[in-house]
Rosetta silent file (secondary structure, phi, psi, omega in degrees, C-alpha in Angstrom):
SEQUENCE: XXXXXXXXXXXXXXXXXXXXXXXXXXXXXXXXXXXXXXXXXXXXXXXXXXXXXXXXXXXXXXXXXXXXXXXXXXXXXXX
SCORE:     score description
SCORE:     0.000 S_00000001
   1 L     0.000  129.560  176.937    0.000    0.000    0.000 S_00000001
   2 L   -89.770  138.845  178.672    1.370    3.421   -0.966 S_00000001
   3 L  -114.989  126.046  179.625    0.966    6.263    1.466 S_00000001
   4 L   -78.048  141.426  174.859    0.861    9.816    0.189 S_00000001
   5 L   -92.701  129.844 -179.081    2.886   12.432    1.979 S_00000001
   6 L  -106.761  123.553  178.162    0.916   15.547    2.754 S_00000001
   7 L   -94.116  150.761 -178.797    2.819   18.757    3.103 S_00000001
   8 L   -72.963  131.981 -178.654    1.603   21.556    5.291 S_00000001
   9 L   -72.761  -37.450 -178.165    0.088   24.425    3.294 S_00000001
  10 L  -130.827  154.611  179.857    0.978   27.132    5.818 S_00000001
  11 L   -69.742  161.590  175.909    3.542   27.479    8.547 S_00000001
  12 H   -61.402  -36.115  179.804    2.673   27.027   12.211 S_00000001
  13 H   -63.140  -44.735  177.771    3.426   30.735   12.671 S_00000001
  14 H   -65.178  -41.406 -179.091    0.873   31.728   10.031 S_00000001
  15 H   -58.207  -40.345  179.569   -1.636   29.302   11.479 S_00000001
  16 H   -62.724  -43.472  179.315   -1.343   30.991   14.901 S_00000001
  17 H   -67.423  -45.326 -179.285   -2.049   34.441   13.397 S_00000001
  18 H   -59.345  -44.767  178.900   -4.846   33.116   11.200 S_00000001
  19 H   -62.400  -46.986  179.085   -6.527   31.413   14.148 S_00000001
  20 H   -58.307  -46.625 -176.486   -6.261   34.539   16.299 S_00000001
  21 H   -60.855  -42.401 -177.609   -7.678   36.708   13.512 S_00000001
  22 H   -78.840  -16.733  177.414  -10.674   34.473   12.915 S_00000001
  23 H   -93.434  -13.854 -176.257  -11.370   34.071   16.635 S_00000001
  24 L  -103.419  130.311 -175.763  -11.166   37.800   17.445 S_00000001
  25 L  -105.606  141.390  175.773  -14.104   40.014   16.582 S_00000001
  26 L   -70.254  162.435    2.311  -14.059   43.710   15.727 S_00000001
  27 L   -74.954  145.018 -177.456  -13.943   46.400   16.742 S_00000001
  28 E   -81.059  122.636 -178.241  -10.292   45.792   17.570 S_00000001
  29 L   -97.858  179.466 -178.485   -9.278   47.333   20.876 S_00000001
  30 H   -56.796  -43.903 -179.021   -5.827   48.077   22.286 S_00000001
  31 H   -63.036  -39.902  177.092   -5.532   44.628   23.860 S_00000001
  32 H   -59.714  -45.041 -179.552   -6.400   42.933   20.555 S_00000001
  33 H   -65.264  -39.656  178.061   -3.706   44.941   18.800 S_00000001
  34 H   -58.607  -47.480  179.958   -1.206   44.129   21.557 S_00000001
  35 H   -66.270  -45.542  178.352   -1.804   40.381   21.145 S_00000001
  36 H   -57.997  -46.644 -179.110   -1.749   40.580   17.337 S_00000001
  37 H   -58.486  -42.746  179.619    1.530   42.529   17.399 S_00000001
  38 H   -62.424  -44.015  178.176    3.173   39.927   19.627 S_00000001
  39 H   -63.220  -46.844 -175.326    2.073   37.113   17.302 S_00000001
  40 H   -68.089  -43.164  178.652    3.112   38.951   14.139 S_00000001
  41 H   -60.562  -43.600 -179.328    6.520   40.077   15.437 S_00000001
  42 H   -67.589  -38.154 -174.914    7.366   36.567   16.555 S_00000001
  43 H   -82.707  -28.942 -169.306    6.109   34.991   13.310 S_00000001
  44 H   -47.436  -49.292 -177.810    7.371   37.518   10.756 S_00000001
  45 L   -61.249  -26.095 -176.631   10.870   36.035   10.180 S_00000001
  46 L   -92.374  -11.987 -176.694    9.388   32.585    9.510 S_00000001
  47 L   -76.523  140.092  173.485    6.577   33.656    7.178 S_00000001
  48 L   -83.532  176.303 -175.295    6.960   33.147    3.458 S_00000001
  49 H   -57.911  -44.267 -179.569    5.948   35.811    0.944 S_00000001
  50 H   -65.191  -41.133  179.144    2.389   34.520    0.504 S_00000001
  51 H   -64.299  -41.635  177.561    1.844   34.275    4.245 S_00000001
  52 H   -61.996  -41.083  178.497    3.095   37.846    4.723 S_00000001
  53 H   -61.213  -43.182 -179.713    0.740   39.019    1.989 S_00000001
  54 H   -66.622  -39.646  178.320   -2.196   37.314    3.695 S_00000001
  55 H   -65.918  -36.125  176.586   -1.311   38.788    7.083 S_00000001
  56 H   -62.473  -31.298  174.120   -1.140   42.231    5.462 S_00000001
  57 H   -65.945  -39.268  175.426   -4.745   41.664    4.359 S_00000001
  58 H   -61.389  -42.815  179.618   -5.611   41.016    8.012 S_00000001
  59 H   -60.232  -44.699  178.757   -3.842   44.259    8.929 S_00000001
  60 H   -59.024  -42.037  178.564   -5.885   46.180    6.341 S_00000001
  61 H   -65.264  -42.861  179.502   -9.102   44.778    7.794 S_00000001
  62 H   -61.580  -42.083  179.443   -7.986   45.624   11.316 S_00000001
  63 H   -57.360  -42.188 -178.889   -7.176   49.216   10.289 S_00000001
  64 H   -71.260  -19.792 -171.232  -10.711   49.622    8.963 S_00000001
  65 L  -125.994   28.650  175.785  -12.279   48.138   12.086 S_00000001
  66 E   -74.402  154.797 -179.407  -10.316   49.491   15.063 S_00000001
  67 L   -62.592  -43.533  177.752  -12.251   50.753   18.037 S_00000001
  68 L  -130.197  132.427 -176.344  -10.621   54.195   17.777 S_00000001
  69 H   -50.848  -35.106 -179.416   -8.898   55.454   14.591 S_00000001
  70 H   -63.700  -22.931  179.735   -5.709   56.388   16.475 S_00000001
  71 H   -67.366  -23.637 -177.828   -5.194   52.728   17.355 S_00000001
  72 H   -58.036  -32.757 -178.792   -4.497   51.891   13.710 S_00000001
  73 H   -73.347  -10.363 -179.535   -1.020   53.378   13.998 S_00000001
  74 H   -90.766   -7.018 -178.996   -0.209   50.902   16.772 S_00000001
  75 L   -76.184  131.356 -178.943   -0.648   47.824   14.553 S_00000001
  76 L   -54.808  128.939  178.906    2.660   46.147   13.698 S_00000001
  77 L    96.012  -10.323  178.855    3.718   47.021   10.170 S_00000001
  78 L   -90.868  128.881 -178.947    1.625   50.187    9.897 S_00000001
  79 L   -94.463    0.000    0.000    3.668   53.295    9.261 S_00000001
């Protein structure tokens, strides 16, 4: 019997961010941003280009749905 090897589509680091994003509901408050930043900073070096692109989409959504507009500048990666 042949057994197929299944490769992981996304890294564990991306999976952690993805899970957090889908479990956290807007509006995003300071604590949400704090947790997201910690996850993203830790994961960033290990993410591939596609994963970084997808996380940037999460960031864009977060910017649009922060509790207070000034909080958007506190999200990791936002200039």
